[in-house]
N, C-alpha and C positions, 0 to 999 in steps of 0.2 A: 718173830713178830713182824707184821707188815707195817712199814713206815711210809706215810704219805710224803712225797717230795715237797720241799719248802716252796718251790715255785707254784705247785698246785694249790697249796694252802694260801699263799699270797694272792693267787688269782681269785679264789672264792671269797677271800676276805675283801678284796677290792670290789668284787661284784655285789657284795652286800651293801656297798655304799651307794645310795640313791644317785648322786651326781655322776659317779663313774658308770653305773649301770645305764643311765639315760644316754650318756655320750657314746658308750660302747655299742649299744643296741641301735643307735641311729646310724652308725657306720655299717653295722652288720646287716641291716634290713634289706638293702638291694641284693646282696648275695643270697639271702634266704629266699627272696621272691624269685630270683633267677633259677635257683635250684628246684624250687617247687614247680615252676612251669616245665622245666626239663623232665623231671621225674613223672609228673602227671601226663605229659605228652607221650613219653615212652611207655608208661604203664597202660594208658588207654589204647594206644596203637597196638601194643602187644596183646592186650586182653580182648579187644573188640575186633581186631583184624587178623593178627597172626595166629592166635591160639585156635585150635580146631574145635568144632562143636563137640559137646559131650555125647557119648554113645547112648546115654539114657535120657538126658534132659535136653539135648539139642542145644540151641543157642540161649535158652532161658537161664542157663547156669551163669551167664556172663554178668548177672547182677552181683555175683560174689565180689567183683572188683570194686564195688562200692560198699556192699553189705559187710563183708568180712573185715576190711580195714577199719570201718566205722565201729564195729563191735569190739575189735581189739583196742581201738583208741578209747572207747567208753570205759573200759577197765583200767587201762594205763593212766588215763588222766585222773581217775578217781584216786588211784594209788598216789600219784604225784600230789594231788590236793591234800590227801591225808598226811603225807610225809611233811610237806611244807607247812601244813597247819600245825603239826606237832612241833616242828622246829620253831615256829613263831610262838607257840604256847610255852615251850620250855625256855628258849633263849631270848624271846621277845625281839626277834629280828623283824623289823618292819617289812622289808622286802619279801620275806618268806610269807608273812601274813597276806600281802597283796597278791603274790603268786597263787596262793591257795584259793582266795575268793575269785580271782580273775580266771581261774581254770574252770570254775563251776559252770558258767554259761556255755563254754566251749564243749565241755564234757556232756552237758545236757543235750546239746545239738547233735553230737555224734551218737548219743544213745537213741535219740528220736529217729535219726536216719537209719540206724541199725534195725530198729523195730519196724519202721515204715517199709524199708526195702525187704525185710524178712517177710512182711505180710504180702508184698507184691509177689515174692517168690512162692510163698505158701499157698496162694490161691490156685495156681495151676498144678502144683506138685501134690498138695494135700487136699485140695478141694475146698478150702476154707481160708478166710483171711486171718483167723486167730484161733488158737487153741490154748487152754491153760496148761501148757507144757512147762516143765520145770525150768528149762533154759529161758523161755519167753517170759515167764512170770517173774523170775529173779532179775531179768534184764529190765522189766517194767518197774520193779521195786528200785532198781538203780536209778532210773529216771526220776522217780519220786524223791529219792535221796538228794539228787542234784537240785531239784526244784525246792526241796526243803532247805538246803544250804543257801540258795539264792534268796528265798523268802525270809529266812532268819536274819541274814545279813542286812537286808533292806528294812527290817522291822526295828532294828536297834540304831539309834542315832549316833551313839558313841562308837566309832568304827574300831577302836582298839578292843573295846568290850565285845563288839560284834564278831571280831576276828577270833577271839577266844571261844565264843559260843559255837562258831562255825567249825573250828578245829575239833572241838569235842564231838559234835555231831558227825563230822567226817570220819573221825577215828572209830566211833561206834559202828558206823555203816560199813567199815572195811570188812566185817565178817561176811558181807554179801558177795565179795569178790571171789573167794574160793568156791562158794556155792554156785555162782554163775559158771565158773571155769570147769568144774568137775560134775556139773549137774547131769550131763549126758552119760557119764560113767556111773554115777551113784544111783540114778533112777532110770527106769525104762521110759524113754521119751521119744517123741516123734522127730525131734531135732537131730540132724545129721551129726554123727560122731566126728572126732578129729581126723583129718586127712592130710593136713599140711605138715604136722610135726611127726607123722608116722613114716618110718622107713620101710615097713612091710606093707603088703597090700591089704585093703584098698587104700591107696594114697594118690594124691594129686600128681598128674604128669608134669614133668619139668617145663614143658611148653606153656602150661597154664600157671605154673608156680611162679616163674620169673616175673611176669607182668603183675601178679598178685603182690609179690614182695616189693616191686617198684611202687605200686599204689600205696602199700603200707608205709613205705618211706616217705612218699609224697604227703600222706596224711599227717605223719609225724612232723614234717617240716611246716605244713600248714598250721598245725597246733602251735608250733613255736612262733610263727608269724603272728597269729591271732593273740597268743598269750603276751608276747612282747608289746603289741599295740595296746592291749587292755591294761597291762601293768604300767606302761608309760602314762596313760591317761589317769589312772588311779593314783599314781605317784605324784603327778602334778597337782591333783586335787588335794591330796593330803599335805603336800609340802609347799603349797602356794604361798605361804608366808615365810618360807625359808630363804636365806640369803642367796643360795645357789640358783634358785628359780628366778629371783629378781635379777641376778646378774645375767642369766641366760636370756631373759626377756630384753634387757637393755642391749646386750650384744646383737640380738637379732633385729632390733629396731634401728641400729646404726647402719 
């Protein structure tokens, strides 16, 4: 049986405390921003300058350095939203509820970018901006799920009740994630099949893969930055009458 070390358990227990989370993330933020800038700079330089043109698509393929990480993040963030929503629903951890709803606008943004950049690529490659392809349609449904979560949360005044409703909707929508991921394998679609995770041909060349992975890491760090900022704001709004918030405001006024 696998046992989680006590130090890890204590760390997550402390992170669930709003005052500790707020203080810890305040110190963490400059490091995250620096890491994001370095990863983005290296990824864009490698993808736009060092990577060679594709033998079929020429330079138009370079949009993958925005499109593919955005598509990956759209799925990843939804899974995070569903998991944290479930944690908040079952164990009533306030911070988990806040992470879930704070993830929704960020995930919706990444989903929109994935759809938009995919359309930009599809016009010269397919001759059309949009097709009702299985991958594209299921990704569009994902955008509607994100917007539904945002709208539902905003429509309910009691934010604890709203968080429960959001968690249920997010969990129901999880069924769409494997559909998006496997759609190009389950159905005959126009969308390109997987090339990053394949070891056999056709697969992406390492000179193109490394910048792509750097951009994917940069987008993950950006998500963490945006999430922390949104969580901190939501946390202050919910806890504005708490003693730790009052003490923090008094300390900063001195």
